[in-house]
C-alpha positions in Angstrom: -20.7 7.7 12.9 -17.4 9.5 13.2 -14.1 7.8 12.8 -13.4 5.6 15.8 -10.3 7.0 17.6 -9.7 3.6 19.2 -8.4 2.5 15.8 -5.0 4.0 16.8 -2.6 1.2 17.6 -4.8 -1.5 16.0 -2.9 -3.9 13.8 -4.4 -6.3 11.3 -3.4 -9.9 10.4 -0.9 -10.2 7.5 -2.3 -10.5 4.1 -2.2 -13.6 2.0 1.0 -13.8 0.0 1.0 -11.8 -3.2 3.1 -13.1 -6.0 4.4 -10.2 -8.1 4.0 -11.1 -11.8 6.1 -9.8 -14.6 3.0 -8.8 -16.6 1.5 -7.0 -13.6 4.7 -5.0 -13.3 4.6 -4.2 -17.0 0.9 -3.2 -16.9 1.4 -1.0 -13.9 4.5 0.7 -15.5 2.5 1.4 -18.7 -0.4 2.8 -16.7 1.7 5.3 -15.0 4.0 6.1 -18.0 7.1 4.6 -16.2 9.1 4.0 -19.4 12.5 3.0 -18.0 13.5 -0.3 -19.6 14.0 -2.1 -16.3 10.2 -1.9 -15.7 9.3 -3.9 -18.9 12.4 -5.7 -20.2 13.9 -8.6 -18.1 17.3 -8.3 -19.9 17.5 -4.5 -19.0 16.6 -5.4 -15.4 19.2 -8.2 -15.3 21.9 -5.8 -16.7 21.2 -3.6 -13.6 21.6 -6.6 -11.3 17.9 -7.6 -10.8 16.5 -11.1 -11.2 13.6 -9.8 -13.3 11.6 -6.6 -14.1 11.6 -4.0 -11.4 8.3 -2.5 -10.3 8.0 1.3 -10.3 8.2 2.6 -6.7 4.4 3.3 -6.5 3.6 -0.4 -7.3 3.7 -1.0 -3.6 0.2 0.5 -3.5 -1.1 -2.7 -5.1 0.0 -4.7 -2.0 -1.0 -1.9 0.4 -4.5 -1.9 -1.1 -5.0 -5.4 0.3 -4.4 -4.1 3.8 -6.6 -1.0 3.3 -9.4 -3.3 2.3 -9.1 -4.9 5.8 -9.5 -1.4 7.4 -12.5 -0.6 5.3 -14.2 -3.9 6.4 -14.0 -3.0 10.1 -17.7 -2.3 11.1 -16.9 0.0 14.0 -14.2 2.1 12.1 -16.5 4.9 11.2 -14.8 5.0 7.8 -17.2 5.1 4.8 -15.5 4.8 1.4 -17.9 7.3 -0.1 -16.6 9.9 2.3 -12.9 9.0 1.9 -10.2 10.9 0.0 -6.7 9.6 -0.4 -4.8 12.6 0.9 -1.2 11.5 1.1 1.0 8.5 0.2 4.7 7.8 1.1 7.0 4.8 0.6 10.1 3.8 2.6 12.0 1.1 0.7 14.7 -1.3 1.8 14.9 -2.7 -1.7 12.9 -2.5 -5.0 10.0 -4.9 -5.7 10.9 -7.3 -8.5 8.8 -9.7 -10.5 8.9 -13.1 -8.7 8.7 -11.6 -5.2 6.2 -13.1 -2.9 5.0 -10.3 -0.6 2.8 -10.1 2.5 1.8 -6.9 4.2 0.5 -6.0 7.7 -1.4 -2.8 8.4 -1.2 -0.7 11.6 -3.2 2.4 12.3 -0.8 5.0 13.6 -3.0 8.0 13.9 -6.5 9.4 13.9 -6.7 13.2 14.0 -10.0 15.0 14.1 -10.4 17.4 11.2 -13.6 19.4 11.2 -16.5 17.0 11.2 -14.2 14.2 9.9 -10.8 12.9 10.6 -7.4 12.1 9.1 -6.5 8.4 9.4 -2.8 7.5 9.0 -1.9 3.9 8.4 1.3 2.1 7.7 1.6 -1.1 5.8 4.8 -3.0 6.3 5.6 -5.3 3.3 8.0 -8.2 3.7 9.2 -10.9 1.3 9.0 -14.7 1.6 12.1 -14.7 3.7 10.6 -12.2 6.2 12.9 -9.4 5.0 11.5 -5.8 4.9 10.9 -4.5 1.4 8.8 -1.3 1.9 6.7 0.5 4.4 3.8 2.3 2.7 2.2 5.1 4.6 -1.3 6.4 3.7 -3.3 9.3 5.0 -7.1 9.1 4.4 -9.2 12.1 4.9 -12.6 11.0 6.0 -15.4 13.5 5.7 -18.0 13.8 8.5 -21.6 12.6 8.0 -24.0 15.1 6.5 -26.8 15.9 9.0 
C-alpha cells in the first residue's frame, strides 16, 4: 500500500503527560555529547535562571516520538517502519525544556508528497506544558519507500 494522501490534515489526540526527569536530561545530554554544564548540573542551570537542568534542544524528539508512534499505529496510513527513513527534523522553541516540566504533545500531518514509488510525510508535534503554554513545535519529515513488487 502506498502512503495514504488523506493523512494530510489529520490530527491525533494529545499524548499522556510526560514528566521530564533530571536523569533523563542528563542521560540524553551524555548520549549526544552535549557537555554544557546546564544540561547536567542543577546549580549551573539555576545560575542561568532555570529551575533545574536544561534539556539539549534535540531532547524534544523524546516527546515527539510518542506522537510518531500514534502515526505508525494507523492501519490505513500506508507507512511501514521498515520502509521509513527519518529525512529531516526541525524545532521551533518558545522556551527550553527543563527537568520537572510536564509536557504533552499533539501530532498533525501537514503534508504528504509523492516521491517516486513512495512519499515524504511531514508532521508537526506541538508540545505544551502543564499550564497549556507552548514549549516547542517539532517538525519531522519521513521518507517512506514504495513497496517492492
